[in-house]
mmCIF file of the N, C-alpha and C atoms, coordinates in Angstrom:
data_MODEL
# 
_entry.id   MODEL 
# 
loop_
_atom_site.group_PDB 
_atom_site.id 
_atom_site.type_symbol 
_atom_site.label_atom_id 
_atom_site.label_alt_id 
_atom_site.label_comp_id 
_atom_site.label_asym_id 
_atom_site.label_entity_id 
_atom_site.label_seq_id 
_atom_site.pdbx_PDB_ins_code 
_atom_site.Cartn_x 
_atom_site.Cartn_y 
_atom_site.Cartn_z 
_atom_site.occupancy 
_atom_site.B_iso_or_equiv 
_atom_site.pdbx_formal_charge 
_atom_site.auth_seq_id 
_atom_site.auth_comp_id 
_atom_site.auth_asym_id 
_atom_site.auth_atom_id 
_atom_site.pdbx_PDB_model_num 
ATOM 1   N N  . MET A 1 1  ? -10.348 -12.138 89.853 1.00 0.00 ? 1  MET A N  1 
ATOM 2   C CA . MET A 1 1  ? -9.570  -12.744 88.776 1.00 0.00 ? 1  MET A CA 1 
ATOM 3   C C  . MET A 1 1  ? -8.957  -14.074 89.213 1.00 0.00 ? 1  MET A C  1 
ATOM 4   N N  . ALA A 1 2  ? -8.444  -14.160 90.416 1.00 0.00 ? 2  ALA A N  1 
ATOM 5   C CA . ALA A 1 2  ? -7.736  -15.365 90.869 1.00 0.00 ? 2  ALA A CA 1 
ATOM 6   C C  . ALA A 1 2  ? -8.626  -16.608 90.845 1.00 0.00 ? 2  ALA A C  1 
ATOM 7   N N  . ALA A 1 3  ? -9.804  -16.510 91.445 1.00 0.00 ? 3  ALA A N  1 
ATOM 8   C CA . ALA A 1 3  ? -10.710 -17.666 91.488 1.00 0.00 ? 3  ALA A CA 1 
ATOM 9   C C  . ALA A 1 3  ? -11.130 -18.033 90.072 1.00 0.00 ? 3  ALA A C  1 
ATOM 10  N N  . ASN A 1 4  ? -11.389 -17.023 89.280 1.00 0.00 ? 4  ASN A N  1 
ATOM 11  C CA . ASN A 1 4  ? -11.763 -17.216 87.896 1.00 0.00 ? 4  ASN A CA 1 
ATOM 12  C C  . ASN A 1 4  ? -10.627 -17.903 87.125 1.00 0.00 ? 4  ASN A C  1 
ATOM 13  N N  . PHE A 1 5  ? -9.407  -17.493 87.393 1.00 0.00 ? 5  PHE A N  1 
ATOM 14  C CA . PHE A 1 5  ? -8.267  -18.087 86.694 1.00 0.00 ? 5  PHE A CA 1 
ATOM 15  C C  . PHE A 1 5  ? -8.077  -19.547 87.098 1.00 0.00 ? 5  PHE A C  1 
ATOM 16  N N  . GLU A 1 6  ? -8.404  -19.882 88.334 1.00 0.00 ? 6  GLU A N  1 
ATOM 17  C CA . GLU A 1 6  ? -8.348  -21.293 88.761 1.00 0.00 ? 6  GLU A CA 1 
ATOM 18  C C  . GLU A 1 6  ? -9.307  -22.136 87.917 1.00 0.00 ? 6  GLU A C  1 
ATOM 19  N N  . GLU A 1 7  ? -10.473 -21.571 87.626 1.00 0.00 ? 7  GLU A N  1 
ATOM 20  C CA . GLU A 1 7  ? -11.445 -22.268 86.770 1.00 0.00 ? 7  GLU A CA 1 
ATOM 21  C C  . GLU A 1 7  ? -10.883 -22.464 85.371 1.00 0.00 ? 7  GLU A C  1 
ATOM 22  N N  . ILE A 1 8  ? -10.230 -21.421 84.864 1.00 0.00 ? 8  ILE A N  1 
ATOM 23  C CA . ILE A 1 8  ? -9.629  -21.487 83.533 1.00 0.00 ? 8  ILE A CA 1 
ATOM 24  C C  . ILE A 1 8  ? -8.562  -22.577 83.505 1.00 0.00 ? 8  ILE A C  1 
ATOM 25  N N  . LYS A 1 9  ? -7.736  -22.631 84.546 1.00 0.00 ? 9  LYS A N  1 
ATOM 26  C CA . LYS A 1 9  ? -6.681  -23.642 84.612 1.00 0.00 ? 9  LYS A CA 1 
ATOM 27  C C  . LYS A 1 9  ? -7.281  -25.047 84.599 1.00 0.00 ? 9  LYS A C  1 
ATOM 28  N N  . LYS A 1 10 ? -8.357  -25.248 85.356 1.00 0.00 ? 10 LYS A N  1 
ATOM 29  C CA . LYS A 1 10 ? -9.029  -26.556 85.382 1.00 0.00 ? 10 LYS A CA 1 
ATOM 30  C C  . LYS A 1 10 ? -9.553  -26.919 83.993 1.00 0.00 ? 10 LYS A C  1 
ATOM 31  N N  . ASP A 1 11 ? -10.132 -25.924 83.357 1.00 0.00 ? 11 ASP A N  1 
ATOM 32  C CA . ASP A 1 11 ? -10.699 -26.091 82.024 1.00 0.00 ? 11 ASP A CA 1 
ATOM 33  C C  . ASP A 1 11 ? -9.633  -26.477 81.000 1.00 0.00 ? 11 ASP A C  1 
ATOM 34  N N  . VAL A 1 12 ? -8.502  -25.775 81.057 1.00 0.00 ? 12 VAL A N  1 
ATOM 35  C CA . VAL A 1 12 ? -7.395  -26.040 80.135 1.00 0.00 ? 12 VAL A CA 1 
ATOM 36  C C  . VAL A 1 12 ? -6.844  -27.440 80.371 1.00 0.00 ? 12 VAL A C  1 
ATOM 37  N N  . LYS A 1 13 ? -6.688  -27.797 81.626 1.00 0.00 ? 13 LYS A N  1 
ATOM 38  C CA . LYS A 1 13 ? -6.166  -29.127 81.973 1.00 0.00 ? 13 LYS A CA 1 
ATOM 39  C C  . LYS A 1 13 ? -7.100  -30.212 81.429 1.00 0.00 ? 13 LYS A C  1 
ATOM 40  N N  . LYS A 1 14 ? -8.404  -29.979 81.565 1.00 0.00 ? 14 LYS A N  1 
ATOM 41  C CA . LYS A 1 14 ? -9.396  -30.933 81.075 1.00 0.00 ? 14 LYS A CA 1 
ATOM 42  C C  . LYS A 1 14 ? -9.276  -31.086 79.561 1.00 0.00 ? 14 LYS A C  1 
ATOM 43  N N  . LYS A 1 15 ? -9.104  -29.967 78.862 1.00 0.00 ? 15 LYS A N  1 
ATOM 44  C CA . LYS A 1 15 ? -8.987  -29.982 77.408 1.00 0.00 ? 15 LYS A CA 1 
ATOM 45  C C  . LYS A 1 15 ? -7.716  -30.714 76.979 1.00 0.00 ? 15 LYS A C  1 
ATOM 46  N N  . VAL A 1 16 ? -6.605  -30.447 77.662 1.00 0.00 ? 16 VAL A N  1 
ATOM 47  C CA . VAL A 1 16 ? -5.334  -31.115 77.330 1.00 0.00 ? 16 VAL A CA 1 
ATOM 48  C C  . VAL A 1 16 ? -5.468  -32.621 77.581 1.00 0.00 ? 16 VAL A C  1 
ATOM 49  N N  . ALA A 1 17 ? -6.146  -32.996 78.648 1.00 0.00 ? 17 ALA A N  1 
ATOM 50  C CA . ALA A 1 17 ? -6.369  -34.414 78.955 1.00 0.00 ? 17 ALA A CA 1 
ATOM 51  C C  . ALA A 1 17 ? -7.173  -35.070 77.830 1.00 0.00 ? 17 ALA A C  1 
ATOM 52  N N  . GLU A 1 18 ? -8.166  -34.339 77.355 1.00 0.00 ? 18 GLU A N  1 
ATOM 53  C CA . GLU A 1 18 ? -9.010  -34.833 76.270 1.00 0.00 ? 18 GLU A CA 1 
ATOM 54  C C  . GLU A 1 18 ? -8.187  -35.066 74.996 1.00 0.00 ? 18 GLU A C  1 
ATOM 55  N N  . ILE A 1 19 ? -7.384  -34.070 74.622 1.00 0.00 ? 19 ILE A N  1 
ATOM 56  C CA . ILE A 1 19 ? -6.592  -34.143 73.397 1.00 0.00 ? 19 ILE A CA 1 
ATOM 57  C C  . ILE A 1 19 ? -5.509  -35.224 73.489 1.00 0.00 ? 19 ILE A C  1 
ATOM 58  N N  . THR A 1 20 ? -4.859  -35.310 74.643 1.00 0.00 ? 20 THR A N  1 
ATOM 59  C CA . THR A 1 20 ? -3.771  -36.286 74.806 1.00 0.00 ? 20 THR A CA 1 
ATOM 60  C C  . THR A 1 20 ? -4.287  -37.673 75.167 1.00 0.00 ? 20 THR A C  1 
ATOM 61  N N  . GLU A 1 21 ? -5.577  -37.753 75.498 1.00 0.00 ? 21 GLU A N  1 
ATOM 62  C CA . GLU A 1 21 ? -6.200  -39.007 75.928 1.00 0.00 ? 21 GLU A CA 1 
ATOM 63  C C  . GLU A 1 21 ? -5.522  -39.570 77.167 1.00 0.00 ? 21 GLU A C  1 
ATOM 64  N N  . LEU A 1 22 ? -5.144  -38.658 78.061 1.00 0.00 ? 22 LEU A N  1 
ATOM 65  C CA . LEU A 1 22 ? -4.534  -39.042 79.334 1.00 0.00 ? 22 LEU A CA 1 
ATOM 66  C C  . LEU A 1 22 ? -5.478  -38.641 80.460 1.00 0.00 ? 22 LEU A C  1 
ATOM 67  N N  . PRO A 1 23 ? -5.472  -39.397 81.562 1.00 0.00 ? 23 PRO A N  1 
ATOM 68  C CA . PRO A 1 23 ? -6.304  -38.996 82.704 1.00 0.00 ? 23 PRO A CA 1 
ATOM 69  C C  . PRO A 1 23 ? -5.776  -37.686 83.292 1.00 0.00 ? 23 PRO A C  1 
ATOM 70  N N  . GLU A 1 24 ? -6.709  -36.820 83.705 1.00 0.00 ? 24 GLU A N  1 
ATOM 71  C CA . GLU A 1 24 ? -6.321  -35.518 84.264 1.00 0.00 ? 24 GLU A CA 1 
ATOM 72  C C  . GLU A 1 24 ? -5.339  -35.645 85.419 1.00 0.00 ? 24 GLU A C  1 
ATOM 73  N N  . ASP A 1 25 ? -5.488  -36.669 86.253 1.00 0.00 ? 25 ASP A N  1 
ATOM 74  C CA . ASP A 1 25 ? -4.592  -36.797 87.412 1.00 0.00 ? 25 ASP A CA 1 
ATOM 75  C C  . ASP A 1 25 ? -3.152  -37.156 87.005 1.00 0.00 ? 25 ASP A C  1 
ATOM 76  N N  . LYS A 1 26 ? -2.964  -37.544 85.758 1.00 0.00 ? 26 LYS A N  1 
ATOM 77  C CA . LYS A 1 26 ? -1.607  -37.831 85.268 1.00 0.00 ? 26 LYS A CA 1 
ATOM 78  C C  . LYS A 1 26 ? -0.940  -36.568 84.707 1.00 0.00 ? 26 LYS A C  1 
ATOM 79  N N  . LEU A 1 27 ? -1.744  -35.532 84.505 1.00 0.00 ? 27 LEU A N  1 
ATOM 80  C CA . LEU A 1 27 ? -1.219  -34.294 83.942 1.00 0.00 ? 27 LEU A CA 1 
ATOM 81  C C  . LEU A 1 27 ? -0.690  -33.387 85.049 1.00 0.00 ? 27 LEU A C  1 
ATOM 82  N N  . LYS A 1 28 ? 0.601   -33.430 85.250 1.00 0.00 ? 28 LYS A N  1 
ATOM 83  C CA . LYS A 1 28 ? 1.226   -32.542 86.229 1.00 0.00 ? 28 LYS A CA 1 
ATOM 84  C C  . LYS A 1 28 ? 1.499   -31.206 85.542 1.00 0.00 ? 28 LYS A C  1 
ATOM 85  N N  . GLU A 1 29 ? 1.424   -30.121 86.291 1.00 0.00 ? 29 GLU A N  1 
ATOM 86  C CA . GLU A 1 29 ? 1.603   -28.789 85.720 1.00 0.00 ? 29 GLU A CA 1 
ATOM 87  C C  . GLU A 1 29 ? 2.962   -28.613 85.038 1.00 0.00 ? 29 GLU A C  1 
ATOM 88  N N  . ASP A 1 30 ? 3.983   -29.340 85.525 1.00 0.00 ? 30 ASP A N  1 
ATOM 89  C CA . ASP A 1 30 ? 5.319   -29.177 84.950 1.00 0.00 ? 30 ASP A CA 1 
ATOM 90  C C  . ASP A 1 30 ? 5.747   -30.354 84.070 1.00 0.00 ? 30 ASP A C  1 
ATOM 91  N N  . ALA A 1 31 ? 4.816   -31.274 83.788 1.00 0.00 ? 31 ALA A N  1 
ATOM 92  C CA . ALA A 1 31 ? 5.143   -32.398 82.900 1.00 0.00 ? 31 ALA A CA 1 
ATOM 93  C C  . ALA A 1 31 ? 5.333   -31.852 81.489 1.00 0.00 ? 31 ALA A C  1 
ATOM 94  N N  . LYS A 1 32 ? 6.437   -32.203 80.867 1.00 0.00 ? 32 LYS A N  1 
ATOM 95  C CA . LYS A 1 32 ? 6.724   -31.716 79.512 1.00 0.00 ? 32 LYS A CA 1 
ATOM 96  C C  . LYS A 1 32 ? 5.819   -32.442 78.516 1.00 0.00 ? 32 LYS A C  1 
ATOM 97  N N  . PHE A 1 33 ? 5.146   -31.644 77.686 1.00 0.00 ? 33 PHE A N  1 
ATOM 98  C CA . PHE A 1 33 ? 4.190   -32.207 76.741 1.00 0.00 ? 33 PHE A CA 1 
ATOM 99  C C  . PHE A 1 33 ? 4.810   -33.292 75.868 1.00 0.00 ? 33 PHE A C  1 
ATOM 100 N N  . VAL A 1 34 ? 5.940   -32.995 75.242 1.00 0.00 ? 34 VAL A N  1 
ATOM 101 C CA . VAL A 1 34 ? 6.535   -33.938 74.292 1.00 0.00 ? 34 VAL A CA 1 
ATOM 102 C C  . VAL A 1 34 ? 7.229   -35.089 75.012 1.00 0.00 ? 34 VAL A C  1 
ATOM 103 N N  . GLU A 1 35 ? 8.184   -34.764 75.883 1.00 0.00 ? 35 GLU A N  1 
ATOM 104 C CA . GLU A 1 35 ? 8.994   -35.794 76.533 1.00 0.00 ? 35 GLU A CA 1 
ATOM 105 C C  . GLU A 1 35 ? 8.201   -36.662 77.500 1.00 0.00 ? 35 GLU A C  1 
ATOM 106 N N  . ASP A 1 36 ? 7.370   -36.050 78.333 1.00 0.00 ? 36 ASP A N  1 
ATOM 107 C CA . ASP A 1 36 ? 6.666   -36.804 79.378 1.00 0.00 ? 36 ASP A CA 1 
ATOM 108 C C  . ASP A 1 36 ? 5.299   -37.327 78.942 1.00 0.00 ? 36 ASP A C  1 
ATOM 109 N N  . LEU A 1 37 ? 4.614   -36.580 78.085 1.00 0.00 ? 37 LEU A N  1 
ATOM 110 C CA . LEU A 1 37 ? 3.233   -36.933 77.757 1.00 0.00 ? 37 LEU A CA 1 
ATOM 111 C C  . LEU A 1 37 ? 3.046   -37.452 76.338 1.00 0.00 ? 37 LEU A C  1 
ATOM 112 N N  . GLY A 1 38 ? 4.103   -37.403 75.542 1.00 0.00 ? 38 GLY A N  1 
ATOM 113 C CA . GLY A 1 38 ? 4.011   -37.934 74.180 1.00 0.00 ? 38 GLY A CA 1 
ATOM 114 C C  . GLY A 1 38 ? 3.168   -37.101 73.234 1.00 0.00 ? 38 GLY A C  1 
ATOM 115 N N  . VAL A 1 39 ? 3.079   -35.802 73.477 1.00 0.00 ? 39 VAL A N  1 
ATOM 116 C CA . VAL A 1 39 ? 2.300   -34.921 72.606 1.00 0.00 ? 39 VAL A CA 1 
ATOM 117 C C  . VAL A 1 39 ? 3.059   -34.747 71.291 1.00 0.00 ? 39 VAL A C  1 
ATOM 118 N N  . ASP A 1 40 ? 2.355   -34.958 70.181 1.00 0.00 ? 40 ASP A N  1 
ATOM 119 C CA . ASP A 1 40 ? 2.998   -34.731 68.886 1.00 0.00 ? 40 ASP A CA 1 
ATOM 120 C C  . ASP A 1 40 ? 2.585   -33.349 68.354 1.00 0.00 ? 40 ASP A C  1 
ATOM 121 N N  . SER A 1 41 ? 3.122   -32.974 67.195 1.00 0.00 ? 41 SER A N  1 
ATOM 122 C CA . SER A 1 41 ? 2.872   -31.619 66.686 1.00 0.00 ? 41 SER A CA 1 
ATOM 123 C C  . SER A 1 41 ? 1.390   -31.374 66.394 1.00 0.00 ? 41 SER A C  1 
ATOM 124 N N  . MET A 1 42 ? 0.681   -32.390 65.945 1.00 0.00 ? 42 MET A N  1 
ATOM 125 C CA . MET A 1 42 ? -0.758  -32.208 65.670 1.00 0.00 ? 42 MET A CA 1 
ATOM 126 C C  . MET A 1 42 ? -1.532  -31.955 66.971 1.00 0.00 ? 42 MET A C  1 
ATOM 127 N N  . MET A 1 43 ? -1.189  -32.704 68.011 1.00 0.00 ? 43 MET A N  1 
ATOM 128 C CA . MET A 1 43 ? -1.842  -32.491 69.315 1.00 0.00 ? 43 MET A CA 1 
ATOM 129 C C  . MET A 1 43 ? -1.528  -31.090 69.829 1.00 0.00 ? 43 MET A C  1 
ATOM 130 N N  . ALA A 1 44 ? -0.274  -30.684 69.682 1.00 0.00 ? 44 ALA A N  1 
ATOM 131 C CA . ALA A 1 44 ? 0.140   -29.366 70.162 1.00 0.00 ? 44 ALA A CA 1 
ATOM 132 C C  . ALA A 1 44 ? -0.668  -28.271 69.468 1.00 0.00 ? 44 ALA A C  1 
ATOM 133 N N  . LEU A 1 45 ? -0.828  -28.396 68.150 1.00 0.00 ? 45 LEU A N  1 
ATOM 134 C CA . LEU A 1 45 ? -1.610  -27.404 67.410 1.00 0.00 ? 45 LEU A CA 1 
ATOM 135 C C  . LEU A 1 45 ? -3.069  -27.422 67.845 1.00 0.00 ? 45 LEU A C  1 
ATOM 136 N N  . GLU A 1 46 ? -3.578  -28.607 68.103 1.00 0.00 ? 46 GLU A N  1 
ATOM 137 C CA . GLU A 1 46 ? -4.965  -28.735 68.559 1.00 0.00 ? 46 GLU A CA 1 
ATOM 138 C C  . GLU A 1 46 ? -5.153  -28.057 69.922 1.00 0.00 ? 46 GLU A C  1 
ATOM 139 N N  . ILE A 1 47 ? -4.186  -28.243 70.804 1.00 0.00 ? 47 ILE A N  1 
ATOM 140 C CA . ILE A 1 47 ? -4.241  -27.614 72.133 1.00 0.00 ? 47 ILE A CA 1 
ATOM 141 C C  . ILE A 1 47 ? -4.256  -26.091 71.978 1.00 0.00 ? 47 ILE A C  1 
ATOM 142 N N  . VAL A 1 48 ? -3.316  -25.570 71.188 1.00 0.00 ? 48 VAL A N  1 
ATOM 143 C CA . VAL A 1 48 ? -3.222  -24.121 70.976 1.00 0.00 ? 48 VAL A CA 1 
ATOM 144 C C  . VAL A 1 48 ? -4.504  -23.594 70.341 1.00 0.00 ? 48 VAL A C  1 
ATOM 145 N N  . ALA A 1 49 ? -4.979  -24.262 69.293 1.00 0.00 ? 49 ALA A N  1 
ATOM 146 C CA . ALA A 1 49 ? -6.178  -23.812 68.587 1.00 0.00 ? 49 ALA A CA 1 
ATOM 147 C C  . ALA A 1 49 ? -7.400  -23.808 69.506 1.00 0.00 ? 49 ALA A C  1 
ATOM 148 N N  . SER A 1 50 ? -7.529  -24.838 70.332 1.00 0.00 ? 50 SER A N  1 
ATOM 149 C CA . SER A 1 50 ? -8.705  -24.899 71.215 1.00 0.00 ? 50 SER A CA 1 
ATOM 150 C C  . SER A 1 50 ? -8.658  -23.794 72.272 1.00 0.00 ? 50 SER A C  1 
ATOM 151 N N  . ILE A 1 51 ? -7.463  -23.472 72.751 1.00 0.00 ? 51 ILE A N  1 
ATOM 152 C CA . ILE A 1 51 ? -7.317  -22.404 73.742 1.00 0.00 ? 51 ILE A CA 1 
ATOM 153 C C  . ILE A 1 51 ? -7.613  -21.052 73.104 1.00 0.00 ? 51 ILE A C  1 
ATOM 154 N N  . GLU A 1 52 ? -7.067  -20.833 71.906 1.00 0.00 ? 52 GLU A N  1 
ATOM 155 C CA . GLU A 1 52 ? -7.308  -19.566 71.208 1.00 0.00 ? 52 GLU A CA 1 
ATOM 156 C C  . GLU A 1 52 ? -8.799  -19.371 70.953 1.00 0.00 ? 52 GLU A C  1 
ATOM 157 N N  . LYS A 1 53 ? -9.453  -20.428 70.515 1.00 0.00 ? 53 LYS A N  1 
ATOM 158 C CA . LYS A 1 53 ? -10.886 -20.340 70.192 1.00 0.00 ? 53 LYS A CA 1 
ATOM 159 C C  . LYS A 1 53 ? -11.721 -20.098 71.451 1.00 0.00 ? 53 LYS A C  1 
ATOM 160 N N  . LYS A 1 54 ? -11.482 -20.889 72.475 1.00 0.00 ? 54 LYS A N  1 
ATOM 161 C CA . LYS A 1 54 ? -12.284 -20.789 73.692 1.00 0.00 ? 54 LYS A CA 1 
ATOM 162 C C  . LYS A 1 54 ? -12.138 -19.439 74.389 1.00 0.00 ? 54 LYS A C  1 
ATOM 163 N N  . TYR A 1 55 ? -10.898 -18.939 74.467 1.00 0.00 ? 55 TYR A N  1 
ATOM 164 C CA . TYR A 1 55 ? -10.657 -17.706 75.218 1.00 0.00 ? 55 TYR A CA 1 
ATOM 165 C C  . TYR A 1 55 ? -10.518 -16.477 74.327 1.00 0.00 ? 55 TYR A C  1 
ATOM 166 N N  . LYS A 1 56 ? -10.776 -16.671 73.022 1.00 0.00 ? 56 LYS A N  1 
ATOM 167 C CA . LYS A 1 56 ? -10.745 -15.568 72.060 1.00 0.00 ? 56 LYS A CA 1 
ATOM 168 C C  . LYS A 1 56 ? -9.451  -14.755 72.165 1.00 0.00 ? 56 LYS A C  1 
ATOM 169 N N  . ILE A 1 57 ? -8.350  -15.494 72.152 1.00 0.00 ? 57 ILE A N  1 
ATOM 170 C CA . ILE A 1 57 ? -7.040  -14.851 72.184 1.00 0.00 ? 57 ILE A CA 1 
ATOM 171 C C  . ILE A 1 57 ? -6.242  -15.350 70.982 1.00 0.00 ? 57 ILE A C  1 
ATOM 172 N N  . SER A 1 58 ? -5.123  -14.710 70.735 1.00 0.00 ? 58 SER A N  1 
ATOM 173 C CA . SER A 1 58 ? -4.244  -15.154 69.667 1.00 0.00 ? 58 SER A CA 1 
ATOM 174 C C  . SER A 1 58 ? -2.863  -15.380 70.263 1.00 0.00 ? 58 SER A C  1 
ATOM 175 N N  . ILE A 1 59 ? -2.337  -16.564 70.049 1.00 0.00 ? 59 ILE A N  1 
ATOM 176 C CA . ILE A 1 59 ? -0.996  -16.881 70.534 1.00 0.00 ? 59 ILE A CA 1 
ATOM 177 C C  . ILE A 1 59 ? -0.061  -16.763 69.332 1.00 0.00 ? 59 ILE A C  1 
ATOM 178 N N  . PRO A 1 60 ? 0.883   -15.813 69.364 1.00 0.00 ? 60 PRO A N  1 
ATOM 179 C CA . PRO A 1 60 ? 1.788   -15.645 68.229 1.00 0.00 ? 60 PRO A CA 1 
ATOM 180 C C  . PRO A 1 60 ? 2.554   -16.934 67.924 1.00 0.00 ? 60 PRO A C  1 
ATOM 181 N N  . GLU A 1 61 ? 2.746   -17.194 66.630 1.00 0.00 ? 61 GLU A N  1 
ATOM 182 C CA . GLU A 1 61 ? 3.409   -18.424 66.203 1.00 0.00 ? 61 GLU A CA 1 
ATOM 183 C C  . GLU A 1 61 ? 4.767   -18.631 66.852 1.00 0.00 ? 61 GLU A C  1 
ATOM 184 N N  . GLU A 1 62 ? 5.510   -17.542 67.041 1.00 0.00 ? 62 GLU A N  1 
ATOM 185 C CA . GLU A 1 62 ? 6.848   -17.683 67.627 1.00 0.00 ? 62 GLU A CA 1 
ATOM 186 C C  . GLU A 1 62 ? 6.799   -18.074 69.103 1.00 0.00 ? 62 GLU A C  1 
ATOM 187 N N  . GLU A 1 63 ? 5.636   -17.896 69.738 1.00 0.00 ? 63 GLU A N  1 
ATOM 188 C CA . GLU A 1 63 ? 5.501   -18.284 71.151 1.00 0.00 ? 63 GLU A CA 1 
ATOM 189 C C  . GLU A 1 63 ? 5.154   -19.757 71.323 1.00 0.00 ? 63 GLU A C  1 
ATOM 190 N N  . ILE A 1 64 ? 4.596   -20.355 70.292 1.00 0.00 ? 64 ILE A N  1 
ATOM 191 C CA . ILE A 1 64 ? 4.132   -21.744 70.389 1.00 0.00 ? 64 ILE A CA 1 
ATOM 192 C C  . ILE A 1 64 ? 5.244   -22.709 70.819 1.00 0.00 ? 64 ILE A C  1 
ATOM 193 N N  . PRO A 1 65 ? 6.458   -22.609 70.255 1.00 0.00 ? 65 PRO A N  1 
ATOM 194 C CA . PRO A 1 65 ? 7.512   -23.543 70.699 1.00 0.00 ? 65 PRO A CA 1 
ATOM 195 C C  . PRO A 1 65 ? 7.908   -23.388 72.169 1.00 0.00 ? 65 PRO A C  1 
ATOM 196 N N  . THR A 1 66 ? 7.549   -22.261 72.791 1.00 0.00 ? 66 THR A N  1 
ATOM 197 C CA . THR A 1 66 ? 7.900   -22.061 74.203 1.00 0.00 ? 66 THR A CA 1 
ATOM 198 C C  . THR A 1 66 ? 6.889   -22.736 75.133 1.00 0.00 ? 66 THR A C  1 
ATOM 199 N N  . ILE A 1 67 ? 5.816   -23.263 74.567 1.00 0.00 ? 67 ILE A N  1 
ATOM 200 C CA . ILE A 1 67 ? 4.787   -23.924 75.371 1.00 0.00 ? 67 ILE A CA 1 
ATOM 201 C C  . ILE A 1 67 ? 5.192   -25.383 75.542 1.00 0.00 ? 67 ILE A C  1 
ATOM 202 N N  . ARG A 1 68 ? 5.809   -25.678 76.681 1.00 0.00 ? 68 ARG A N  1 
ATOM 203 C CA . ARG A 1 68 ? 6.310   -27.034 76.897 1.00 0.00 ? 68 ARG A CA 1 
ATOM 204 C C  . ARG A 1 68 ? 5.545   -27.814 77.961 1.00 0.00 ? 68 ARG A C  1 
ATOM 205 N N  . CYS A 1 69 ? 4.722   -27.113 78.759 1.00 0.00 ? 69 CYS A N  1 
ATOM 206 C CA . CYS A 1 69 ? 3.978   -27.796 79.817 1.00 0.00 ? 69 CYS A CA 1 
ATOM 207 C C  . CYS A 1 69 ? 2.747   -26.950 80.167 1.00 0.00 ? 69 CYS A C  1 
ATOM 208 N N  . LEU A 1 70 ? 1.909   -27.475 81.033 1.00 0.00 ? 70 LEU A N  1 
ATOM 209 C CA . LEU A 1 70 ? 0.702   -26.739 81.431 1.00 0.00 ? 70 LEU A CA 1 
ATOM 210 C C  . LEU A 1 70 ? 1.033   -25.383 82.037 1.00 0.00 ? 70 LEU A C  1 
ATOM 211 N N  . ASN A 1 71 ? 2.084   -25.311 82.834 1.00 0.00 ? 71 ASN A N  1 
ATOM 212 C CA . ASN A 1 71 ? 2.449   -24.023 83.436 1.00 0.00 ? 71 ASN A CA 1 
ATOM 213 C C  . ASN A 1 71 ? 2.727   -22.962 82.369 1.00 0.00 ? 71 ASN A C  1 
ATOM 214 N N  . ASP A 1 72 ? 3.324   -23.378 81.241 1.00 0.00 ? 72 ASP A N  1 
ATOM 215 C CA . ASP A 1 72 ? 3.580   -22.442 80.144 1.00 0.00 ? 72 ASP A CA 1 
ATOM 216 C C  . ASP A 1 72 ? 2.262   -21.948 79.542 1.00 0.00 ? 72 ASP A C  1 
ATOM 217 N N  . VAL A 1 73 ? 1.308   -22.856 79.394 1.00 0.00 ? 73 VAL A N  1 
ATOM 218 C CA . VAL A 1 73 ? -0.007  -22.484 78.869 1.00 0.00 ? 73 VAL A CA 1 
ATOM 219 C C  . VAL A 1 73 ? -0.655  -21.473 79.816 1.00 0.00 ? 73 VAL A C  1 
ATOM 220 N N  . TYR A 1 74 ? -0.612  -21.765 81.120 1.00 0.00 ? 74 TYR A N  1 
ATOM 221 C CA . TYR A 1 74 ? -1.214  -20.859 82.104 1.00 0.00 ? 74 TYR A CA 1 
ATOM 222 C C  . TYR A 1 74 ? -0.579  -19.473 82.047 1.00 0.00 ? 74 TYR A C  1 
ATOM 223 N N  . ALA A 1 75 ? 0.747   -19.421 81.907 1.00 0.00 ? 75 ALA A N  1 
ATOM 224 C CA . ALA A 1 75 ? 1.456   -18.134 81.869 1.00 0.00 ? 75 ALA A CA 1 
ATOM 225 C C  . ALA A 1 75 ? 1.008   -17.306 80.661 1.00 0.00 ? 75 ALA A C  1 
ATOM 226 N N  . ILE A 1 76 ? 0.874   -17.967 79.519 1.00 0.00 ? 76 ILE A N  1 
ATOM 227 C CA . ILE A 1 76 ? 0.434   -17.259 78.311 1.00 0.00 ? 76 ILE A CA 1 
ATOM 228 C C  . ILE A 1 76 ? -0.993  -16.758 78.478 1.00 0.00 ? 76 ILE A C  1 
ATOM 229 N N  . LEU A 1 77 ? -1.857  -17.596 79.029 1.00 0.00 ? 77 LEU A N  1 
ATOM 230 C CA . LEU A 1 77 ? -3.244  -17.179 79.255 1.00 0.00 ? 77 LEU A CA 1 
ATOM 231 C C  . LEU A 1 77 ? -3.330  -16.010 80.224 1.00 0.00 ? 77 LEU A C  1 
ATOM 232 N N  . GLU A 1 78 ? -2.548  -16.071 81.266 1.00 0.00 ? 78 GLU A N  1 
ATOM 233 C CA . GLU A 1 78 ? -2.566  -15.017 82.278 1.00 0.00 ? 78 GLU A CA 1 
ATOM 234 C C  . GLU A 1 78 ? -2.198  -13.656 81.655 1.00 0.00 ? 78 GLU A C  1 
ATOM 235 N N  . LYS A 1 79 ? -1.234  -13.685 80.740 1.00 0.00 ? 79 LYS A N  1 
ATOM 236 C CA . LYS A 1 79 ? -0.815  -12.449 80.067 1.00 0.00 ? 79 LYS A CA 1 
ATOM 237 C C  . LYS A 1 79 ? -1.879  -11.916 79.119 1.00 0.00 ? 79 LYS A C  1 
ATOM 238 N N  . ARG A 1 80 ? -2.630  -12.823 78.501 1.00 0.00 ? 80 ARG A N  1 
ATOM 239 C CA . ARG A 1 80 ? -3.530  -12.416 77.428 1.00 0.00 ? 80 ARG A CA 1 
ATOM 240 C C  . ARG A 1 80 ? -4.980  -12.198 77.858 1.00 0.00 ? 80 ARG A C  1 
ATOM 241 N N  . ILE A 1 81 ? -5.408  -12.820 78.931 1.00 0.00 ? 81 ILE A N  1 
ATOM 242 C CA . ILE A 1 81 ? -6.793  -12.676 79.358 1.00 0.00 ? 81 ILE A CA 1 
ATOM 243 C C  . ILE A 1 81 ? -6.894  -11.477 80.294 1.00 0.00 ? 81 ILE A C  1 
ATOM 244 N N  . LYS A 1 82 ? -7.688  -10.533 79.868 1.00 0.00 ? 82 LYS A N  1 
ATOM 245 C CA . LYS A 1 82 ? -7.833  -9.311  80.685 1.00 0.00 ? 82 LYS A CA 1 
ATOM 246 C C  . LYS A 1 82 ? -9.168  -9.325  81.385 1.00 0.00 ? 82 LYS A C  1 
# 
């Protein structure tokens, strides 16, 4: 699971870089999406939707506001991917 999860993390980071149009090396795991990276609500929804679709999971709406950085995304994925 661990090595596999590292691949997932790389994949998610790549997708977030694509959506935010930022270079992957600028995406720090603890960089805040809104404050540090300028992610707006449409980008945030796109990030969530792409993760849900790719990993066939559902992120409850009330959890979405708690996703503030890549580490938050990883934590949610870790809980949901079995």
